[in-house]
VEXTOR-752735 format. One record per residue: residue number from 1; residue in three letters; z negated, x, y negated of N, C-alpha, C, O in turn. Coordinates in pm, whole numbers, plus 50000, padded with zeros to 5 digits. Layout:
N
+-----+------+-------+-------+--------+-------+--------+---------+-------+-------+--------+-------+-------+--------+
:  nr : rest :   nup : neast : nnorth :  caup : caeast : canorth :   cup : ceast : cnorth :   oup : oeast : onorth :
+-----+------+-------+-------+--------+-------+--------+---------+-------+-------+--------+-------+-------+--------+
: NUM :  ala :     Z :     X :      Y :     Z :      X :       Y :     Z :     X :      Y :     Z :     X :      Y :
...
+-----+------+-------+-------+--------+-------+--------+---------+-------+-------+--------+-------+-------+--------+
END
This chain:
170
+-----+------+-------+-------+--------+-------+--------+---------+-------+-------+--------+-------+-------+--------+
:  nr : rest :   nup : neast : nnorth :  caup : caeast : canorth :   cup : ceast : cnorth :   oup : oeast : onorth :
+-----+------+-------+-------+--------+-------+--------+---------+-------+-------+--------+-------+-------+--------+
:   1 :  met : 27047 : 62022 :  29591 : 26899 :  61982 :   29509 : 26884 : 62096 :  29412 : 26902 : 62214 :  29441 :
:   2 :  glu : 26851 : 62053 :  29299 : 26824 :  62131 :   29212 : 26674 : 62157 :  29150 : 26602 : 62060 :  29127 :
:   3 :  leu : 26629 : 62286 :  29126 : 26489 :  62260 :   29122 : 26470 : 62296 :  28980 : 26356 : 62276 :  28938 :
:   4 :  asn : 26569 : 62352 :  28885 : 26547 :  62366 :   28741 : 26699 : 62408 :  28699 : 26797 : 62407 :  28773 :
:   5 :  ser : 26692 : 62443 :  28567 : 26834 :  62467 :   28531 : 26855 : 62620 :  28563 : 26970 : 62659 :  28542 :
:   6 :  thr : 26780 : 62701 :  28603 : 26841 :  62829 :   28660 : 26856 : 62855 :  28797 : 26937 : 62937 :  28841 :
:   7 :  arg : 26773 : 62783 :  28871 : 26751 :  62806 :   29017 : 26808 : 62707 :  29105 : 26739 : 62605 :  29108 :
:   8 :  ile : 26903 : 62704 :  29173 : 26967 :  62618 :   29257 : 26930 : 62646 :  29389 : 26910 : 62765 :  29415 :
:   9 :  val : 26916 : 62558 :  29485 : 26883 :  62579 :   29597 : 27007 : 62512 :  29687 : 27097 : 62460 :  29620 :
:  10 :  leu : 27017 : 62509 :  29804 : 27128 :  62460 :   29875 : 27146 : 62325 :  29824 : 27047 : 62253 :  29810 :
:  11 :  asn : 27275 : 62279 :  29793 : 27294 :  62171 :   29759 : 27379 : 62071 :  29844 : 27491 : 62095 :  29888 :
:  12 :  tyr : 27310 : 61956 :  29860 : 27366 :  61859 :   29945 : 27452 : 61771 :  29870 : 27413 : 61699 :  29779 :
:  13 :  leu : 27573 : 61780 :  29913 : 27679 :  61699 :   29870 : 27737 : 61622 :  29991 : 27762 : 61682 :  30096 :
:  14 :  gly : 27760 : 61486 :  29977 : 27781 :  61390 :   30054 : 27855 : 61443 :  30201 : 27898 : 61558 :  30214 :
:  15 :  glu : 27861 : 61356 :  30289 : 27918 :  61382 :   30420 : 27857 : 61468 :  30505 : 27913 : 61497 :  30611 :
:  16 :  gly : 27722 : 61524 :  30469 : 27653 :  61599 :   30573 : 27705 : 61730 :  30533 : 27728 : 61810 :  30624 :
:  17 :  met : 27728 : 61765 :  30409 : 27722 :  61917 :   30382 : 27639 : 61981 :  30303 : 27602 : 61919 :  30203 :
:  18 :  leu : 27591 : 62104 :  30321 : 27525 :  62167 :   30247 : 27612 : 62255 :  30192 : 27698 : 62300 :  30268 :
:  19 :  arg : 27611 : 62296 :  30063 : 27709 :  62395 :   29976 : 27646 : 62478 :  29879 : 27558 : 62426 :  29811 :
:  20 :  leu : 27674 : 62601 :  29859 : 27602 :  62665 :   29792 : 27694 : 62675 :  29651 : 27805 : 62623 :  29665 :
:  21 :  ser : 27667 : 62737 :  29506 : 27741 :  62751 :   29397 : 27867 : 62825 :  29413 : 27874 : 62901 :  29509 :
:  22 :  lys : 27964 : 62816 :  29335 : 28078 :  62891 :   29341 : 28045 : 63021 :  29283 : 28127 : 63107 :  29314 :
:  23 :  leu : 27939 : 63066 :  29201 : 27911 :  63191 :   29204 : 27885 : 63284 :  29338 : 27932 : 63395 :  29366 :
:  24 :  thr : 27808 : 63213 :  29399 : 27748 :  63249 :   29543 : 27863 : 63287 :  29616 : 27860 : 63394 :  29677 :
:  25 :  asp : 27986 : 63200 :  29619 : 28067 :  63205 :   29688 : 28181 : 63322 :  29633 : 28258 : 63383 :  29707 :
:  26 :  tyr : 28173 : 63334 :  29522 : 28262 :  63464 :   29455 : 28181 : 63588 :  29474 : 28237 : 63697 :  29477 :
:  27 :  ala : 28061 : 63577 :  29485 : 28001 :  63718 :   29522 : 27989 : 63744 :  29653 : 27928 : 63845 :  29687 :
:  28 :  thr : 28035 : 63671 :  29734 : 28047 :  63712 :   29876 : 28193 : 63744 :  29900 : 28219 : 63791 :  30011 :
:  29 :  val : 28301 : 63724 :  29808 : 28418 :  63759 :   29788 : 28423 : 63877 :  29753 : 28488 : 63953 :  29824 :
:  30 :  ile : 28364 : 63924 :  29648 : 28353 :  64049 :   29568 : 28287 : 64142 :  29661 : 28338 : 64250 :  29687 :
:  31 :  leu : 28158 : 64097 :  29720 : 28105 :  64200 :   29796 : 28172 : 64227 :  29934 : 28140 : 64331 :  29990 :
:  32 :  ser : 28261 : 64143 :  29993 : 28337 :  64180 :   30110 : 28474 : 64266 :  30055 : 28518 : 64359 :  30123 :
:  33 :  phe : 28522 : 64236 :  29958 : 28602 :  64347 :   29892 : 28545 : 64487 :  29894 : 28610 : 64586 :  29927 :
:  34 :  met : 28405 : 64488 :  29851 : 28352 :  64626 :   29822 : 28322 : 64676 :  29949 : 28347 : 64796 :  29964 :
:  35 :  ala : 28264 : 64604 :  30068 : 28262 :  64616 :   30187 : 28378 : 64689 :  30288 : 28365 : 64774 :  30375 :
:  36 :  arg : 28491 : 64620 :  30239 : 28621 :  64700 :   30319 : 28645 : 64818 :  30261 : 28731 : 64884 :  30321 :
:  37 :  asp : 28591 : 64876 :  30149 : 28619 :  65001 :   30088 : 28469 : 65046 :  30027 : 28443 : 65050 :  29907 :
:  38 :  asn : 28386 : 65077 :  30123 : 28252 :  65098 :   30103 : 28238 : 65249 :  30042 : 28135 : 65273 :  29979 :
:  39 :  asp : 28334 : 65350 :  30056 : 28305 :  65475 :   29985 : 28350 : 65507 :  29832 : 28337 : 65610 :  29766 :
:  40 :  gln : 28404 : 65387 :  29801 : 28474 :  65388 :   29652 : 28372 : 65321 :  29548 : 28312 : 65215 :  29568 :
:  41 :  met : 28363 : 65400 :  29434 : 28346 :  65327 :   29314 : 28425 : 65227 :  29258 : 28541 : 65255 :  29227 :
:  42 :  his : 28375 : 65103 :  29238 : 28468 :  65012 :   29179 : 28430 : 64937 :  29026 : 28321 : 64889 :  28998 :
:  43 :  ala : 28544 : 64942 :  28939 : 28524 :  64889 :   28836 : 28551 : 64748 :  28806 : 28647 : 64701 :  28867 :
:  44 :  ala : 28479 : 64662 :  28717 : 28457 :  64549 :   28713 : 28581 : 64487 :  28711 : 28606 : 64395 :  28790 :
:  45 :  met : 28676 : 64533 :  28616 : 28830 :  64501 :   28585 : 28895 : 64502 :  28735 : 28950 : 64402 :  28782 :
:  46 :  glu : 28883 : 64605 :  28793 : 28938 :  64629 :   28938 : 28915 : 64529 :  29024 : 29000 : 64474 :  29092 :
:  47 :  ile : 28773 : 64500 :  29021 : 28727 :  64371 :   29116 : 28787 : 64249 :  29082 : 28832 : 64180 :  29174 :
:  48 :  ala : 28795 : 64210 :  28967 : 28855 :  64086 :   28881 : 28986 : 64083 :  28928 : 29022 : 63981 :  28985 :
:  49 :  ser : 29095 : 64212 :  28910 : 29226 :  64188 :   28930 : 29268 : 64180 :  29089 : 29370 : 64120 :  29123 :
:  50 :  ile : 29191 : 64237 :  29173 : 29196 :  64219 :   29314 : 29180 : 64093 :  29396 : 29251 : 64048 :  29486 :
:  51 :  thr : 29044 : 64037 :  29329 : 29001 :  63931 :   29371 : 29046 : 63805 :  29302 : 29021 : 63700 :  29362 :
:  52 :  gly : 29103 : 63799 :  29198 : 29128 :  63698 :   29120 : 29042 : 63621 :  29064 : 29087 : 63515 :  29020 :
:  53 :  ile : 28906 : 63647 :  29050 : 28812 :  63591 :   28989 : 28812 : 63636 :  28843 : 28866 : 63744 :  28821 :
:  54 :  ala : 28772 : 63583 :  28760 : 28788 :  63615 :   28600 : 28673 : 63702 :  28586 : 28572 : 63699 :  28656 :
:  55 :  leu : 28704 : 63802 :  28460 : 28633 :  63907 :   28478 : 28486 : 63885 :  28387 : 28393 : 63966 :  28395 :
:  56 :  pro : 28481 : 63782 :  28314 : 28327 :  63760 :   28251 : 28265 : 63719 :  28388 : 28156 : 63771 :  28417 :
:  57 :  thr : 28321 : 63635 :  28475 : 28233 :  63582 :   28614 : 28210 : 63710 :  28686 : 28093 : 63740 :  28706 :
:  58 :  val : 28295 : 63781 :  28723 : 28271 :  63908 :   28795 : 28149 : 63978 :  28717 : 28054 : 64023 :  28781 :
:  59 :  ser : 28155 : 63985 :  28576 : 28061 :  64072 :   28524 : 27918 : 64008 :  28543 : 27822 : 64078 :  28574 :
:  60 :  lys : 27912 : 63897 :  28527 : 27792 :  63812 :   28543 : 27736 : 63816 :  28698 : 27614 : 63809 :  28713 :
:  61 :  ile : 27809 : 63824 :  28798 : 27774 :  63838 :   28951 : 27742 : 63971 :  28953 : 27638 : 64001 :  29011 :
:  62 :  leu : 27812 : 64067 :  28899 : 27763 :  64216 :   28910 : 27626 : 64251 :  28888 : 27550 : 64312 :  28964 :
:  63 :  lys : 27597 : 64193 :  28747 : 27502 :  64228 :   28689 : 27360 : 64155 :  28805 : 27258 : 64219 :  28829 :
:  64 :  leu : 27380 : 64055 :  28846 : 27284 :  63945 :   28915 : 27260 : 64065 :  29055 : 27146 : 64096 :  29089 :
:  65 :  leu : 27369 : 64116 :  29117 : 27350 :  64199 :   29204 : 27291 : 64343 :  29230 : 27237 : 64397 :  29326 :
:  66 :  val : 27329 : 64387 :  29087 : 27245 :  64496 :   29052 : 27090 : 64481 :  29072 : 27021 : 64548 :  29148 :
:  67 :  asn : 27046 : 64370 :  28981 : 26934 :  64341 :   28967 : 26855 : 64309 :  29097 : 26733 : 64318 :  29110 :
:  68 :  ala : 26938 : 64273 :  29186 : 26893 :  64227 :   29322 : 26890 : 64366 :  29421 : 26844 : 64367 :  29536 :
:  69 :  lys : 26938 : 64462 :  29363 : 26942 :  64599 :   29427 : 27040 : 64591 :  29568 : 27008 : 64652 :  29670 :
:  70 :  ile : 27150 : 64517 :  29560 : 27230 :  64493 :   29646 : 27375 : 64574 :  29607 : 27471 : 64617 :  29672 :
:  71 :  leu : 27339 : 64572 :  29469 : 27457 :  64687 :   29436 : 27408 : 64825 :  29308 : 27321 : 64813 :  29221 :
:  72 :  ile : 27473 : 64920 :  29327 : 27427 :  65036 :   29220 : 27533 : 65041 :  29122 : 27652 : 65043 :  29150 :
:  73 :  ser : 27473 : 65042 :  28975 : 27606 :  65071 :   28909 : 27578 : 65190 :  28839 : 27463 : 65224 :  28809 :
:  74 :  thr : 27695 : 65263 :  28810 : 27678 :  65397 :   28744 : 27786 : 65395 :  28630 : 27906 : 65372 :  28649 :
:  75 :  arg : 27716 : 65431 :  28481 : 27779 :  65442 :   28384 : 27888 : 65538 :  28365 : 27895 : 65633 :  28442 :
:  76 :  gly : 27980 : 65521 :  28263 : 28054 :  65653 :   28238 : 28190 : 65646 :  28274 : 28229 : 65544 :  28331 :
:  77 :  ala : 28270 : 65741 :  28251 : 28426 :  65735 :   28277 : 28473 : 65704 :  28441 : 28568 : 65638 :  28484 :
:  78 :  lys : 28385 : 65767 :  28499 : 28403 :  65758 :   28667 : 28293 : 65661 :  28704 : 28237 : 65685 :  28811 :
:  79 :  gly : 28260 : 65573 :  28648 : 28150 :  65497 :   28694 : 28204 : 65355 :  28745 : 28322 : 65322 :  28746 :
:  80 :  gly : 28103 : 65283 :  28783 : 28149 :  65154 :   28856 : 28047 : 65120 :  28926 : 27937 : 65172 :  28910 :
:  81 :  tyr : 28078 : 65004 :  29035 : 27987 :  64968 :   29113 : 27983 : 65007 :  29255 : 28090 : 65052 :  29297 :
:  82 :  glu : 27894 : 65002 :  29332 : 27890 :  65050 :   29483 : 27777 : 64980 :  29567 : 27661 : 64971 :  29525 :
:  83 :  leu : 27814 : 64937 :  29673 : 27710 :  64866 :   29754 : 27576 : 64971 :  29768 : 27598 : 65092 :  29779 :
:  84 :  ala : 27465 : 64928 :  29766 : 27313 :  64984 :   29759 : 27302 : 65046 :  29891 : 27240 : 65151 :  29910 :
:  85 :  arg : 27362 : 64978 :  29982 : 27309 :  65022 :   30134 : 27476 : 64992 :  30227 : 27582 : 64944 :  30186 :
:  86 :  ala : 27445 : 65032 :  30329 : 27564 :  64996 :   30431 : 27601 : 64847 :  30440 : 27512 : 64763 :  30425 :
:  87 :  pro : 27710 : 64815 :  30460 : 27743 :  64665 :   30470 : 27643 : 64618 :  30590 : 27583 : 64511 :  30572 :
:  88 :  ala : 27626 : 64673 :  30681 : 27564 :  64627 :   30790 : 27421 : 64605 :  30767 : 27358 : 64540 :  30851 :
:  89 :  glu : 27365 : 64649 :  30669 : 27215 :  64646 :   30634 : 27215 : 64541 :  30508 : 27111 : 64520 :  30446 :
:  90 :  ile : 27339 : 64477 :  30475 : 27321 :  64375 :   30368 : 27355 : 64225 :  30392 : 27470 : 64180 :  30400 :
:  91 :  ser : 27233 : 64152 :  30402 : 27256 :  64012 :   30469 : 27304 : 63916 :  30377 : 27295 : 63922 :  30254 :
:  92 :  ile : 27364 : 63812 :  30455 : 27409 :  63693 :   30361 : 27267 : 63628 :  30291 : 27278 : 63565 :  30186 :
:  93 :  ala : 27159 : 63644 :  30343 : 27068 :  63573 :   30305 : 27020 : 63639 :  30186 : 26980 : 63567 :  30094 :
:  94 :  ala : 27018 : 63754 :  30172 : 27000 :  63852 :   30061 : 27092 : 63806 :  29943 : 27048 : 63779 :  29831 :
:  95 :  val : 27225 : 63800 :  29977 : 27324 :  63762 :   29848 : 27287 : 63641 :  29802 : 27264 : 63627 :  29681 :
:  96 :  ile : 27276 : 63541 :  29883 : 27241 :  63395 :   29829 : 27099 : 63385 :  29743 : 27087 : 63320 :  29639 :
:  97 :  ser : 27004 : 63456 :  29802 : 26892 :  63492 :   29718 : 26900 : 63562 :  29584 : 26817 : 63545 :  29494 :
:  98 :  ala : 26998 : 63638 :  29575 : 27026 :  63729 :   29468 : 27064 : 63620 :  29338 : 27033 : 63617 :  29219 :
:  99 :  leu : 27147 : 63533 :  29424 : 27230 :  63429 :   29322 : 27171 : 63302 :  29280 : 27169 : 63260 :  29164 :
: 100 :  glu : 27122 : 63241 :  29388 : 27049 :  63117 :   29401 : 26888 : 63109 :  29374 : 26826 : 63014 :  29325 :
: 101 :  gly : 26839 : 63231 :  29417 : 26699 :  63195 :   29430 : 26638 : 63173 :  29591 : 26708 : 63180 :  29692 :
: 102 :  pro : 26532 : 63154 :  29590 : 26480 :  63148 :   29732 : 26571 : 63030 :  29803 : 26620 : 62933 :  29746 :
: 103 :  ile : 26580 : 63063 :  29943 : 26662 :  62980 :   30028 : 26570 : 62849 :  30070 : 26475 : 62866 :  30146 :
: 104 :  ala : 26597 : 62732 :  30023 : 26527 :  62607 :   30058 : 26599 : 62492 :  30035 : 26677 : 62469 :  29943 :
: 105 :  leu : 26558 : 62404 :  30150 : 26656 :  62265 :   30172 : 26572 : 62171 :  30104 : 26626 : 62066 :  30071 :
: 106 :  thr : 26429 : 62189 :  30071 : 26335 :  62086 :   30006 : 26265 : 62162 :  29918 : 26252 : 62284 :  29932 :
: 107 :  glu : 26212 : 62090 :  29816 : 26112 :  62166 :   29714 : 26001 : 62222 :  29782 : 25955 : 62330 :  29745 :
: 108 :  cys : 25946 : 62151 :  29892 : 25813 :  62198 :   29930 : 25842 : 62309 :  30030 : 25747 : 62361 :  30089 :
: 109 :  ser : 25968 : 62351 :  30053 : 25981 :  62480 :   30123 : 25956 : 62602 :  30057 : 25942 : 62707 :  30120 :
: 110 :  ile : 25949 : 62593 :  29896 : 25917 :  62701 :   29799 : 25764 : 62687 :  29764 : 25690 : 62786 :  29767 :
: 111 :  ser : 25726 : 62581 :  29736 : 25592 :  62527 :   29685 : 25574 : 62384 :  29688 : 25658 : 62300 :  29658 :
: 112 :  gln : 25430 : 62359 :  29736 : 25359 :  62245 :   29719 : 25376 : 62168 :  29575 : 25392 : 62050 :  29545 :
: 113 :  gln : 25366 : 62268 :  29516 : 25349 :  62221 :   29351 : 25447 : 62132 :  29301 : 25423 : 62059 :  29206 :
: 114 :  gly : 25595 : 62136 :  29379 : 25705 :  62082 :   29320 : 25743 : 61934 :  29389 : 25850 : 61873 :  29379 :
: 115 :  cys : 25635 : 61899 :  29453 : 25667 :  61770 :   29510 : 25545 : 61699 :  29519 : 25443 : 61745 :  29571 :
: 116 :  glu : 25557 : 61551 :  29451 : 25452 :  61481 :   29409 : 25395 : 61431 :  29574 : 25274 : 61417 :  29587 :
: 117 :  gln : 25456 : 61414 :  29656 : 25420 :  61388 :   29792 : 25332 : 61468 :  29877 : 25267 : 61426 :  29973 :
: 118 :  ala : 25337 : 61574 :  29836 : 25278 :  61704 :   29927 : 25149 : 61687 :  30016 : 25135 : 61712 :  30136 :
: 119 :  ser : 25039 : 61626 :  29906 : 24917 :  61599 :   29969 : 24930 : 61510 :  30096 : 24851 : 61531 :  30188 :
: 120 :  gly : 25012 : 61423 :  30108 : 24992 :  61311 :   30216 : 25138 : 61333 :  30308 : 25174 : 61245 :  30386 :
: 121 :  cys : 25205 : 61438 :  30295 : 25348 :  61456 :   30368 : 25293 : 61500 :  30515 : 25208 : 61589 :  30518 :
: 122 :  gly : 25334 : 61446 :  30628 : 25305 :  61470 :   30740 : 25400 : 61557 :  30819 : 25367 : 61604 :  30928 :
: 123 :  ile : 25531 : 61580 :  30757 : 25651 :  61650 :   30791 : 25674 : 61782 :  30720 : 25781 : 61839 :  30739 :
: 124 :  arg : 25585 : 61834 :  30641 : 25614 :  61956 :   30542 : 25636 : 62080 :  30655 : 25727 : 62162 :  30650 :
: 125 :  gly : 25530 : 62076 :  30759 : 25548 :  62191 :   30860 : 25701 : 62186 :  30912 : 25777 : 62283 :  30914 :
: 126 :  asn : 25727 : 62071 :  30948 : 25886 :  62057 :   31036 : 25986 : 62115 :  30917 : 26060 : 62208 :  30949 :
: 127 :  trp : 25990 : 62074 :  30808 : 26072 :  62118 :   30705 : 26069 : 62281 :  30680 : 26174 : 62344 :  30668 :
: 128 :  asn : 25967 : 62331 :  30674 : 25944 :  62473 :   30700 : 25996 : 62541 :  30808 : 26060 : 62645 :  30795 :
: 129 :  leu : 25969 : 62484 :  30922 : 26044 :  62540 :   31028 : 26170 : 62522 :  31031 : 26230 : 62614 :  31088 :
: 130 :  ile : 26256 : 62413 :  30979 : 26378 :  62415 :   30947 : 26434 : 62499 :  30871 : 26528 : 62561 :  30919 :
: 131 :  asn : 26398 : 62522 :  30746 : 26411 :  62599 :   30636 : 26398 : 62774 :  30689 : 26475 : 62861 :  30648 :
: 132 :  gln : 26282 : 62799 :  30791 : 26302 :  62939 :   30807 : 26413 : 62963 :  30916 : 26480 : 63066 :  30910 :
: 133 :  thr : 26436 : 62852 :  31034 : 26559 :  62875 :   31098 : 26675 : 62906 :  31041 : 26753 : 62990 :  31084 :
: 134 :  ile : 26692 : 62825 :  30923 : 26832 :  62862 :   30848 : 26827 : 62971 :  30779 : 26934 : 63025 :  30751 :
: 135 :  his : 26697 : 63033 :  30731 : 26696 :  63139 :   30660 : 26708 : 63269 :  30761 : 26761 : 63375 :  30728 :
: 136 :  asn : 26657 : 63246 :  30875 : 26683 :  63347 :   30982 : 26837 : 63372 :  31032 : 26892 : 63476 :  31066 :
: 137 :  ala : 26888 : 63232 :  31023 : 27069 :  63257 :   31071 : 27103 : 63333 :  30949 : 27129 : 63452 :  30971 :
: 138 :  leu : 27108 : 63301 :  30843 : 27162 :  63374 :   30745 : 27150 : 63512 :  30702 : 27230 : 63581 :  30640 :
: 139 :  glu : 26998 : 63548 :  30763 : 26965 :  63666 :   30768 : 27040 : 63759 :  30864 : 27066 : 63878 :  30849 :
: 140 :  ser : 27067 : 63679 :  30964 : 27121 :  63756 :   31077 : 27303 : 63803 :  31053 : 27362 : 63888 :  31120 :
: 141 :  val : 27362 : 63721 :  30942 : 27469 :  63764 :   30911 : 27488 : 63856 :  30826 : 27454 : 63824 :  30712 :
: 142 :  thr : 27537 : 63977 :  30839 : 27566 :  64078 :   30721 : 27704 : 64091 :  30675 : 27800 : 64051 :  30741 :
: 143 :  leu : 27715 : 64159 :  30541 : 27866 :  64184 :   30493 : 27949 : 64239 :  30605 : 28060 : 64191 :  30626 :
: 144 :  ala : 27908 : 64325 :  30671 : 27974 :  64407 :   30788 : 28048 : 64273 :  30886 : 28163 : 64282 :  30928 :
: 145 :  asp : 27969 : 64162 :  30911 : 28002 :  64073 :   30973 : 28150 : 63985 :  30910 : 28252 : 63950 :  30969 :
: 146 :  met : 28111 : 63969 :  30781 : 28218 :  63880 :   30695 : 28341 : 63981 :  30657 : 28430 : 63924 :  30594 :
: 147 :  val : 28359 : 64093 :  30677 : 28475 :  64156 :   30682 : 28557 : 64178 :  30792 : 28672 : 64221 :  30789 :
: 148 :  arg : 28473 : 64139 :  30917 : 28557 :  64133 :   31055 : 28646 : 64027 :  31046 : 28622 : 63929 :  30975 :
: 149 :  pro : 28764 : 64041 :  31125 : 28866 :  63922 :   31134 : 28767 : 63807 :  31171 : 28652 : 63831 :  31207 :
: 150 :  ala : 28828 : 63656 :  31157 : 28780 :  63589 :   31167 : 28814 : 63526 :  31312 : 28914 : 63569 :  31369 :
: 151 :  arg : 28731 : 63423 :  31378 : 28763 :  63412 :   31513 : 28820 : 63270 :  31505 : 28758 : 63174 :  31550 :
: 152 :  ser : 28955 : 63260 :  31440 : 29016 :  63140 :   31405 : 29074 : 63067 :  31537 : 29092 : 62946 :  31549 :
: 153 :  gln : 29096 : 63156 :  31622 : 29169 :  63122 :   31772 : 29065 : 63076 :  31849 : 29106 : 63022 :  31951 :
: 154 :  asp : 28932 : 63077 :  31837 : 28849 :  63047 :   31935 : 28823 : 62913 :  31910 : 28761 : 62898 :  31805 :
: 155 :  leu : 28854 : 62793 :  31979 : 28825 :  62651 :   31960 : 28675 : 62617 :  31930 : 28642 : 62529 :  31851 :
: 156 :  thr : 28599 : 62685 :  31992 : 28438 :  62659 :   32002 : 28390 : 62699 :  31885 : 28301 : 62630 :  31836 :
: 157 :  trp : 28436 : 62822 :  31811 : 28398 :  62852 :   31672 : 28412 : 62693 :  31583 : 28317 : 62645 :  31520 :
: 158 :  lys : 28538 : 62633 :  31592 : 28565 :  62524 :   31503 : 28476 : 62385 :  31532 : 28482 : 62277 :  31473 :
: 159 :  gln : 28394 : 62428 :  31641 : 28326 :  62279 :   31671 : 28195 : 62288 :  31576 : 28149 : 62381 :  31510 :
: 160 :  glu : 28155 : 62162 :  31594 : 27991 :  62161 :   31535 : 27908 : 62218 :  31612 : 27919 : 62220 :  31735 :
: 161 :  ile : 27828 : 62263 :  31555 : 27698 :  62320 :   31652 : 27575 : 62250 :  31643 : 27512 : 62258 :  31537 :
: 162 :  leu : 27532 : 62185 :  31735 : 27409 :  62094 :   31756 : 27295 : 62167 :  31791 : 27304 : 62242 :  31888 :
: 163 :  ile : 27183 : 62157 :  31725 : 27065 :  62221 :   31758 : 26970 : 62127 :  31785 : 26947 : 62050 :  31692 :
: 164 :  pro : 26902 : 62110 :  31894 : 26815 :  62011 :   31910 : 26672 : 62082 :  31856 : 26631 : 62197 :  31875 :
: 165 :  val : 26610 : 61970 :  31781 : 26497 :  62009 :   31692 : 26376 : 62058 :  31781 : 26292 : 62133 :  31731 :
: 166 :  ala : 26366 : 62019 :  31909 : 26268 :  62058 :   32031 : 26303 : 62213 :  32039 : 26216 : 62288 :  32083 :
: 167 :  ser : 26427 : 62267 :  31999 : 26440 :  62410 :   32064 : 26381 : 62518 :  31959 : 26355 : 62636 :  31981 :
: 168 :  leu : 26368 : 62436 :  31828 : 26318 :  62517 :   31715 : 26188 : 62558 :  31734 : 26149 : 62644 :  31655 :
: 169 :  tyr : 26099 : 62515 :  31831 : 25970 :  62525 :   31846 : 25974 : 62674 :  31955 : 25872 : 62740 :  31972 :
: 170 :  arg : 26049 : 62696 :  31992 : 26050 :  62766 :   32114 : 26016 : 62903 :  32055 : 26006 : 63001 :  32128 :
+-----+------+-------+-------+--------+-------+--------+---------+-------+-------+--------+-------+-------+--------+
END
């Protein structure tokens, strides 16, 4: 769902899939690389070379992450980029918000002004509840979690997780 040309909210793409933009995906790759070697300054060219992401794209992402205070940039011969905080203190929600804008499944999750039906809508509160639950889930995952080995051998991890709507109200 697109709010405007500069802010993309979670995109719904057929077959029941919510998808983030490539830039956000690339940002998590870049930040995961940096989180693995947290004590070192990284140049944009080094990041591009190691991650395989084109340098102009890396530069664009780094600028957005600096603006969001997720990264710190230092100029000069020994300059580069480093995480502004420890990987365990940087949530995936913060990364998504830095690149996509506010996390929202529907327009009314951000503002009533974006929806023509807001005045007569009886389910807006439920969408806000769902939106908040997703935001909380993304907030609970950090860069430190992203660099841990994947639980690929755990069969329950690969299964769909169904959450009854009634449990959201607890």
